[in-house]
C-alpha positions in Angstrom: -13.8 -24.6 16.0 -12.0 -21.6 14.3 -8.3 -21.6 13.7 -6.5 -18.7 12.6 -2.9 -18.0 11.4 -0.7 -15.2 11.8 2.8 -14.8 10.1 5.1 -12.4 11.6 8.2 -11.7 9.7 11.3 -9.3 11.0 12.9 -7.6 8.1 15.6 -5.2 7.4 15.8 -1.6 6.0 17.8 -0.6 3.2 18.2 2.7 5.2 18.0 2.4 8.6 18.6 5.8 9.2 15.5 7.2 7.2 13.9 5.7 10.6 16.0 7.6 13.0 13.6 9.6 15.8 10.6 7.7 14.4 9.2 7.2 18.0 9.3 10.8 18.6 7.1 11.6 15.9 3.4 11.6 16.1 1.6 8.5 15.4 0.2 9.8 12.3 3.9 10.6 11.1 5.1 6.9 12.1 5.1 5.8 8.3 7.6 3.6 6.8 8.1 3.3 2.9 7.8 -0.1 1.6 10.6 0.5 -0.7 12.8 1.2 2.4 11.9 -2.3 3.5 14.3 -5.4 1.9 11.7 -7.7 0.5 13.3 -11.0 2.2 12.5 -11.9 5.7 15.7 -12.8 7.7 13.8 -14.1 10.8 10.7 -16.0 10.8 8.4 -16.1 13.7 6.1 -19.1 15.0 3.6 -19.1 17.6 4.3 -21.1 20.2 2.1 -21.2 23.4 1.3 -17.5 24.4 4.4 -16.0 22.4 6.1 -15.7 19.0 9.6 -17.5 18.9 12.1 -17.1 16.0 15.5 -17.7 15.1 17.9 -17.6 12.1 20.7 -19.5 13.4 22.9 -20.5 12.0 22.7 -18.3 8.6 21.6 -15.1 10.1 20.9 -11.7 8.2 23.0 -9.9 5.8 24.0 -6.6 7.1 24.5 -3.6 5.0 28.2 -3.9 5.0 27.9 -7.6 3.7 28.2 -9.4 7.2 26.0 -11.4 9.1 24.1 -11.1 12.4 22.5 -14.0 14.2 19.3 -13.5 15.8 17.0 -14.9 18.4 13.5 -13.0 19.1 10.8 -14.1 21.6 7.6 -11.8 21.7 5.0 -12.1 24.3 2.1 -9.9 25.3 4.3 -7.9 27.8 7.6 -8.1 26.6 10.0 -8.6 23.7 13.2 -10.4 24.4 15.9 -10.1 21.2 19.5 -11.6 21.1 21.4 -10.2 18.3 
């Protein structure tokens, strides 16, 4: 039996405005500069029966204004549910 593991993380951006309009760009131009990604993960997702589920309750993620946002995320093959 073969078992594989995937680790998914949700990270914040140093300058989120740099990504404004990224979906309107051609696929070749949809590049995110790694220096714009904050190196610490604020939501870790775990595989649970056909979906990834994650939460950062109660600590949340630090925002650019030094506040915190609490998130819950579920990712399945057809949808992403996110509550912030």
